[in-house]
Legacy VTK file of the C-alpha trace (Angstrom):
# vtk DataFile Version 3.0
C-alpha trace
ASCII
DATASET POLYDATA
POINTS 386 float
27.655 -6.832 16.980
29.369 -8.510 14.235
31.291 -10.779 16.721
28.003 -11.559 18.454
26.224 -12.390 14.894
29.557 -14.663 14.649
28.898 -16.233 17.792
25.237 -17.467 16.822
26.664 -18.277 13.645
29.268 -20.722 15.086
26.822 -22.105 17.489
24.172 -22.930 14.908
26.577 -24.456 12.625
27.971 -26.597 15.746
24.344 -27.980 16.167
23.381 -28.847 12.692
23.492 -32.360 12.793
21.427 -32.602 15.801
18.960 -29.953 14.006
18.786 -31.847 11.306
17.956 -35.001 13.100
14.914 -33.003 14.843
13.638 -31.564 11.988
13.558 -35.580 10.660
12.165 -36.655 13.680
9.066 -34.578 13.120
8.745 -35.216 9.226
8.841 -38.645 9.960
6.100 -38.477 12.449
3.592 -36.224 11.318
0.911 -35.052 13.809
-2.436 -32.988 13.371
-3.251 -29.732 14.766
-3.744 -30.067 18.629
-2.440 -33.722 18.313
1.017 -32.951 18.110
2.299 -34.829 20.990
5.310 -36.120 19.877
6.458 -33.082 18.414
6.085 -31.398 21.713
7.795 -33.930 23.829
10.524 -34.089 21.148
11.110 -30.207 21.132
10.818 -29.736 24.684
12.997 -31.976 25.809
15.560 -30.631 23.355
15.439 -27.286 24.688
15.721 -28.125 27.922
18.738 -30.207 27.568
20.268 -27.225 25.901
19.625 -25.158 29.052
16.290 -23.407 28.425
13.750 -22.859 31.108
10.863 -24.893 29.607
6.994 -24.375 30.326
4.905 -27.531 28.556
1.533 -27.494 27.661
1.681 -23.457 27.998
-1.112 -21.511 28.880
-3.157 -24.659 29.052
-2.736 -25.712 25.453
-1.576 -29.446 25.485
1.262 -29.313 22.799
1.870 -25.462 22.971
5.297 -24.638 24.696
7.265 -21.638 26.065
11.109 -21.999 26.007
12.804 -19.008 27.988
16.616 -17.996 28.577
17.727 -14.590 29.924
16.009 -11.699 31.671
14.313 -8.386 31.263
13.496 -6.368 27.906
13.485 -6.451 24.992
11.915 -9.857 24.997
12.413 -11.517 21.647
10.282 -14.072 20.411
11.027 -16.999 17.797
8.097 -19.182 16.543
8.163 -22.588 16.342
5.014 -24.559 14.110
5.034 -28.421 13.765
1.416 -29.458 13.100
0.956 -31.584 9.851
-1.758 -32.001 6.960
-4.157 -34.667 6.920
-2.813 -37.519 4.265
0.178 -35.599 2.903
2.187 -35.017 5.944
4.295 -31.958 6.086
3.646 -31.010 2.787
3.851 -27.152 4.415
7.311 -27.970 5.889
6.593 -27.291 9.578
9.336 -29.478 10.654
11.461 -26.498 9.105
9.591 -23.882 10.594
10.242 -25.693 14.158
14.060 -26.441 13.345
14.457 -22.784 12.174
12.759 -21.543 15.624
15.093 -23.979 17.763
18.163 -23.090 15.402
17.680 -18.917 16.079
17.124 -19.616 19.600
20.274 -21.633 19.859
22.197 -19.137 18.456
20.920 -15.981 20.531
21.124 -18.152 23.658
24.856 -18.529 22.874
25.168 -14.945 22.603
23.368 -14.087 25.701
25.854 -16.233 27.738
28.647 -14.535 25.980
30.802 -12.267 27.525
29.900 -9.052 25.754
26.283 -10.565 26.366
23.069 -7.825 25.689
20.756 -7.105 28.023
17.255 -8.927 27.123
15.145 -12.272 26.930
14.653 -14.810 24.515
11.510 -16.801 23.923
10.789 -19.693 21.509
7.318 -20.103 21.546
5.956 -23.373 20.293
2.459 -23.006 18.312
0.355 -25.839 17.363
-2.573 -26.036 14.824
-1.838 -23.431 12.417
-3.346 -25.873 9.723
-6.575 -24.420 10.494
-6.970 -24.851 14.243
-5.926 -21.292 15.184
-3.565 -22.298 17.750
-1.964 -18.973 18.165
-5.370 -17.218 18.165
-5.705 -19.073 21.477
-2.201 -18.523 22.887
-3.039 -14.735 22.087
-6.090 -15.398 24.035
-4.514 -17.006 26.712
-2.008 -13.925 27.363
0.965 -15.741 25.800
1.818 -12.701 24.092
1.536 -9.882 26.975
5.501 -9.584 27.628
6.543 -9.998 24.240
8.015 -7.334 22.214
8.636 -8.764 18.577
8.114 -12.030 17.028
9.033 -13.708 14.154
9.143 -17.009 12.308
10.299 -18.259 8.767
8.466 -20.323 6.228
9.622 -22.689 3.689
8.367 -21.742 0.001
8.991 -22.062 -3.463
10.902 -18.254 -3.449
12.158 -16.558 -0.886
10.093 -13.338 0.001
10.499 -11.196 3.193
7.220 -9.679 3.429
4.645 -12.129 1.678
1.081 -10.489 1.540
-0.742 -13.265 3.829
-4.777 -12.678 3.635
-7.070 -13.202 6.002
-9.519 -16.261 6.408
-12.610 -17.751 7.796
-13.934 -21.017 7.907
-17.660 -21.642 7.481
-18.882 -25.522 8.219
-22.371 -25.897 6.836
-24.818 -29.301 7.602
-28.018 -29.563 5.404
-30.505 -31.721 6.765
-33.102 -33.186 4.460
-35.171 -36.453 5.218
-34.348 -39.628 3.843
-36.506 -42.143 1.598
-36.100 -44.818 -0.870
-34.113 -43.224 -3.531
-36.050 -45.531 -6.351
-39.396 -46.690 -4.536
-40.567 -43.518 -2.820
-38.353 -40.276 -4.264
-41.129 -37.811 -3.447
-41.118 -38.749 -0.108
-37.616 -37.425 0.513
-35.685 -34.111 0.888
-32.395 -34.230 -0.520
-29.651 -32.791 1.439
-26.851 -33.697 -1.339
-28.874 -31.509 -3.438
-28.398 -28.824 -1.211
-24.369 -29.273 -0.807
-24.041 -29.687 -5.034
-26.236 -26.210 -5.455
-24.697 -24.237 -2.729
-21.118 -25.652 -4.650
-22.111 -24.282 -8.115
-23.835 -21.035 -6.589
-20.427 -20.221 -5.252
-18.658 -21.199 -8.455
-21.091 -18.793 -10.168
-20.321 -15.971 -7.660
-16.485 -16.338 -8.553
-17.322 -14.577 -11.719
-17.968 -11.377 -9.481
-15.309 -11.728 -7.210
-12.275 -9.521 -6.767
-8.905 -11.111 -8.494
-7.651 -10.825 -4.463
-10.560 -12.902 -2.993
-10.470 -16.695 -2.745
-13.203 -19.312 -1.749
-12.888 -23.259 -1.982
-14.288 -25.957 -0.235
-14.989 -29.334 -0.222
-18.279 -31.566 0.711
-17.043 -33.607 3.830
-20.672 -35.689 4.010
-22.678 -36.320 0.811
-24.820 -39.491 2.279
-24.993 -42.728 3.091
-25.856 -45.050 0.162
-26.695 -44.354 -3.367
-30.485 -45.693 -2.612
-31.110 -43.802 0.049
-32.232 -40.010 -0.598
-29.214 -38.336 1.608
-30.926 -36.841 4.768
-27.564 -35.018 5.684
-24.835 -33.427 3.794
-21.820 -31.375 5.091
-19.772 -28.949 3.096
-16.451 -27.039 4.754
-15.163 -23.724 2.900
-12.508 -21.405 3.434
-13.136 -18.015 2.668
-10.179 -15.555 2.148
-9.422 -11.685 1.569
-7.010 -9.134 2.102
-8.588 -7.682 5.298
-10.833 -8.654 7.916
-13.195 -5.784 6.263
-13.441 -7.406 2.857
-13.490 -10.828 4.451
-16.613 -10.205 6.049
-18.183 -8.479 2.816
-17.057 -11.656 0.947
-18.211 -14.273 3.708
-21.953 -12.290 3.286
-22.097 -13.378 -0.536
-20.946 -16.690 0.032
-23.370 -17.651 3.302
-26.354 -16.035 0.925
-25.314 -18.828 -1.423
-25.329 -21.722 1.452
-28.916 -20.307 2.354
-30.126 -20.202 -1.312
-29.477 -23.998 -1.630
-31.355 -24.446 1.504
-34.218 -22.804 0.340
-34.314 -24.289 -2.970
-34.216 -27.640 -1.787
-36.213 -27.420 1.405
-33.344 -28.869 3.642
-32.928 -27.220 7.086
-29.482 -25.462 7.343
-26.766 -24.843 10.159
-23.702 -22.504 9.814
-21.050 -22.883 11.881
-17.692 -20.993 12.360
-15.398 -23.877 13.911
-12.325 -21.675 14.232
-11.394 -18.227 15.007
-10.646 -15.955 12.058
-7.228 -15.460 10.995
-6.206 -11.882 10.140
-4.290 -10.395 7.564
-0.237 -10.621 7.982
1.126 -7.239 8.891
4.730 -7.451 8.368
6.585 -4.501 10.385
8.759 -2.781 8.083
11.927 -1.628 10.344
12.158 -5.291 10.962
11.255 -6.523 7.530
14.570 -4.278 6.473
16.876 -5.618 9.409
16.072 -9.003 7.929
16.705 -8.576 4.472
20.070 -6.780 5.143
20.595 -9.815 7.387
19.706 -12.597 5.048
21.359 -10.666 1.815
24.560 -10.708 4.027
23.926 -14.752 4.948
23.996 -15.271 1.106
20.163 -15.171 0.351
19.877 -14.554 -3.138
16.853 -13.798 -5.613
15.129 -12.296 -2.856
11.805 -10.267 -3.269
10.897 -7.726 -0.483
7.276 -7.896 -1.053
5.068 -10.391 -3.236
1.569 -11.438 -3.296
0.930 -15.118 -1.791
-2.948 -15.341 -1.138
-2.430 -18.156 1.883
-3.020 -17.454 5.426
-1.580 -18.147 8.757
-2.469 -17.143 12.257
0.866 -15.634 12.677
-1.334 -12.650 10.900
-3.168 -12.413 14.323
0.110 -12.187 16.219
1.383 -9.457 13.693
-1.791 -7.229 15.066
-0.425 -7.210 18.488
3.119 -7.285 18.479
5.780 -6.099 15.737
6.079 -9.277 13.648
7.773 -10.665 10.322
6.784 -13.756 8.767
9.472 -14.155 5.863
9.570 -17.017 2.856
12.425 -18.474 2.185
13.332 -20.896 -0.900
14.252 -24.588 0.007
15.656 -24.866 -3.827
12.973 -27.270 -5.232
10.256 -25.167 -6.856
7.723 -27.302 -5.698
4.934 -25.609 -4.155
3.347 -25.882 -0.679
0.135 -28.506 0.292
1.738 -31.110 -2.286
3.297 -34.363 -1.793
6.287 -33.016 -3.997
6.849 -30.424 -1.513
6.730 -33.086 1.579
9.376 -34.856 -0.265
11.906 -32.108 -0.576
10.980 -30.642 3.024
13.438 -33.532 4.186
16.170 -33.083 2.149
20.027 -31.714 3.209
19.324 -28.384 0.610
16.225 -27.528 2.883
17.992 -28.201 5.915
20.771 -25.806 5.019
18.291 -23.257 3.769
16.619 -23.541 7.090
19.804 -22.877 9.001
20.756 -19.624 6.885
17.070 -18.411 7.559
17.347 -19.252 11.215
20.688 -17.217 11.515
18.801 -14.288 9.716
16.191 -14.189 12.503
18.981 -14.511 14.897
20.924 -11.744 13.473
17.695 -9.664 13.197
17.209 -10.105 16.965
20.650 -9.566 17.612
20.495 -6.092 15.872
17.225 -5.215 18.460
18.841 -6.259 21.657
22.158 -4.310 20.864
21.194 -1.013 19.172
19.752 1.580 21.356
16.348 3.107 20.447
15.836 0.594 17.776
12.821 -0.967 19.338
11.199 2.217 19.991
11.718 2.720 16.026
9.901 -0.699 15.723
7.063 -0.082 17.804
6.504 3.603 16.070
6.801 2.187 12.459
3.087 1.146 12.402
2.532 -2.019 10.405
LINES 1 387
386 0 1 2 3 4 5 6 7 8 9 10 11 12 13 14 15 16 17 18 19 20 21 22 23 24 25 26 27 28 29 30 31 32 33 34 35 36 37 38 39 40 41 42 43 44 45 46 47 48 49 50 51 52 53 54 55 56 57 58 59 60 61 62 63 64 65 66 67 68 69 70 71 72 73 74 75 76 77 78 79 80 81 82 83 84 85 86 87 88 89 90 91 92 93 94 95 96 97 98 99 100 101 102 103 104 105 106 107 108 109 110 111 112 113 114 115 116 117 118 119 120 121 122 123 124 125 126 127 128 129 130 131 132 133 134 135 136 137 138 139 140 141 142 143 144 145 146 147 148 149 150 151 152 153 154 155 156 157 158 159 160 161 162 163 164 165 166 167 168 169 170 171 172 173 174 175 176 177 178 179 180 181 182 183 184 185 186 187 188 189 190 191 192 193 194 195 196 197 198 199 200 201 202 203 204 205 206 207 208 209 210 211 212 213 214 215 216 217 218 219 220 221 222 223 224 225 226 227 228 229 230 231 232 233 234 235 236 237 238 239 240 241 242 243 244 245 246 247 248 249 250 251 252 253 254 255 256 257 258 259 260 261 262 263 264 265 266 267 268 269 270 271 272 273 274 275 276 277 278 279 280 281 282 283 284 285 286 287 288 289 290 291 292 293 294 295 296 297 298 299 300 301 302 303 304 305 306 307 308 309 310 311 312 313 314 315 316 317 318 319 320 321 322 323 324 325 326 327 328 329 330 331 332 333 334 335 336 337 338 339 340 341 342 343 344 345 346 347 348 349 350 351 352 353 354 355 356 357 358 359 360 361 362 363 364 365 366 367 368 369 370 371 372 373 374 375 376 377 378 379 380 381 382 383 384 385
């Protein structure tokens, strides 16, 4: 097994410059959810050139892909993300996630081509629209994971955590409809939709006094009217609601919804509440796989690594983890900067981040090699419930 891991390491190292260039191109061309056309082309062309069988626009999702090598079972899956954030680009480092998934895949392909190749199949899954678009949820619904035995991905972060506690989230978009009127001459003729948005915002802020420490609610006003001298006839608020489990999330969502409805009643506005995307479930890290990854990452030189830590973010990888044994470790890229900031965007394209990404990729590859080469290990993973 050690020699197989050495083969994976050597091949990943031989491709280091190309992988850095791949990540750099993604970073310089940030694309939003389901619009990752350049990323889709770049990644699929690269993987096809490296000898993978590539299915573009996988399961009918235009910017999803599946790249495979080998055959039979187990079928081990490493996942790529590559969407960016509005205005601040790759502030969550999805360019590095894509690099890590491709790098791990390259290392595993080299192992499957070696003289001592284990039996099994490798899948690299390209999953668009993690940042609010629920790309993996739609892939699940389209059957993309039915033949997958284990899945994994890694995520750049300020610190290294093998089992981050990623929580469930749902998005609610609320539209208030009032009546326009001249704000100075005939204000009594108007019904102020902006007032409803503000009341909802302040009511939710008051609700926080009675929220559990593990609950999160945060939102923005996306439409507040047209001009100051017109009573706003329409306003729109968009909120994310998060909790450790889907059950708690529904409890919290009911409380928040009452704040939305109360604001409509108080102002006389009509209200429409819409859930634009499927709910993200909480992440269930497989303990056996986590132990394997921790051991491999330690041997590769990751230091100051926590086995578990609270991270109140959310991911559609949570949904995958409820149907396939999965892990989603976070790894430090050496800056201390936090995700979803312009500062994180900057460090997500540095040599230090690239080096850490390749180490995380090797840890994934080594974990997959353990599963492919150790009899009974897959059964133990599947028996050890998350």
